[in-house]
C-alpha positions in Angstrom: -29.2 11.3 23.1 -29.9 8.1 25.0 -26.4 6.9 24.5 -25.0 10.2 25.8 -27.2 9.9 28.8 -26.0 6.3 29.5 -22.4 7.5 29.2 -23.1 10.2 31.7 -24.7 7.7 34.1 -21.7 5.4 33.9 -19.2 8.2 34.4 -21.0 9.2 37.6 -21.2 5.6 38.8 -17.8 4.5 37.4 -16.2 1.7 39.3 -19.2 0.9 41.5 -20.6 -2.0 39.6 -24.0 -0.9 40.5 -26.6 -3.5 39.7 -29.5 -1.1 39.0 -27.3 0.9 36.6 -26.3 -2.3 34.9 -29.9 -3.3 34.5 -30.7 0.0 32.9 -27.8 -0.1 30.5 -28.8 -3.7 29.4 -32.3 -2.5 28.7 -31.0 0.3 26.4 -28.6 -2.2 24.8 -31.5 -4.5 24.0 -33.5 -1.7 22.7 -30.6 -0.5 20.4 -29.8 -4.0 19.1 -32.6 -3.7 16.7 -31.0 -0.7 14.9 -27.5 -2.5 14.6 -25.9 0.9 14.6 -22.1 0.5 15.4 -21.8 3.8 17.3 -24.6 3.2 19.7 -23.4 -0.3 20.5 -19.9 1.1 21.1 -21.3 3.8 23.5 -23.4 1.4 25.5 -20.5 -1.1 25.8 -18.2 1.8 26.9 -20.8 2.7 29.5 -20.9 -0.8 30.8 -17.1 -0.9 30.9 -16.9 2.3 32.9 -19.5 0.9 35.4 -17.1 -2.0 36.2 -13.9 -0.1 35.8 -11.0 -2.1 37.2 -13.4 -4.6 38.7 -14.5 -1.9 41.1 -11.0 -0.9 42.2 -10.7 2.2 39.9 -12.8 5.3 39.2 -12.3 8.6 37.4 -10.3 11.4 38.9 -11.4 15.1 39.0 -8.1 16.7 37.9 -8.0 19.0 34.8 -6.1 16.3 32.7 -8.7 13.7 33.6 -11.6 16.0 32.7 -9.9 16.8 29.3 -9.4 13.1 28.7 -13.0 12.3 29.4 -14.3 15.1 27.2 -12.1 13.9 24.3 -13.1 10.3 24.9 -16.9 10.9 25.2 -17.3 13.3 22.4 -21.1 12.7 21.5 -20.7 12.0 17.8 -20.8 8.3 17.3 -19.4 6.5 14.2 -21.6 4.7 11.7 -19.0 1.9 11.2 -15.6 1.0 12.5 -13.8 3.0 9.8 -15.8 6.2 10.3 -13.5 9.0 11.3 -15.4 11.9 9.9 -16.2 13.7 13.1 -14.0 12.1 15.7 -10.9 9.8 15.5 -11.8 6.5 17.0 -8.4 6.3 18.7 -9.5 9.3 20.9 -12.1 7.0 22.5 -9.2 5.5 24.5 -8.3 8.9 26.2 -10.6 7.9 29.1 -7.5 6.1 30.6 -6.0 9.5 31.4 -8.8 9.9 33.9 -8.5 6.5 35.7 -7.2 6.4 39.2 -7.1 3.8 41.9 -9.8 4.0 44.6 -8.8 1.0 46.7 -9.3 1.1 50.4 -6.7 -0.8 52.4 -7.0 -1.4 56.2 -3.6 -1.2 57.9 -2.5 -1.7 61.5 -1.7 1.6 63.1 1.4 0.4 64.8 3.0 -1.8 62.3 1.6 -0.5 59.0 0.8 -4.0 57.9 -2.4 -5.0 56.0 -5.0 -6.4 58.3 -8.1 -8.4 57.5 -11.3 -6.7 58.4 -14.4 -9.1 58.6 
């Protein structure tokens, strides 16, 4: 349940690199290190990866394909070990890539269309 909440937080804050969210995820990771459960660690590391998606230049789209990819990737049954495919194939965890889109803001000159430096 805690891992699912961490993944939900990271999906909402995807690509922001928010420090407070990172602190929260690190506290959860430290708390779960004692258990040494593969699936919990995988979920927390996925959440941290989503938080810093594309070094802050990517986020998740809201299209139907993106939502389907995220639902498939974030199915809340976590494996007990790397070879555990009883409930969910581990390859499906990579379907989040279907939801990734660029959220980069570029400042351009109105007349020439060239990139400009904004201090």
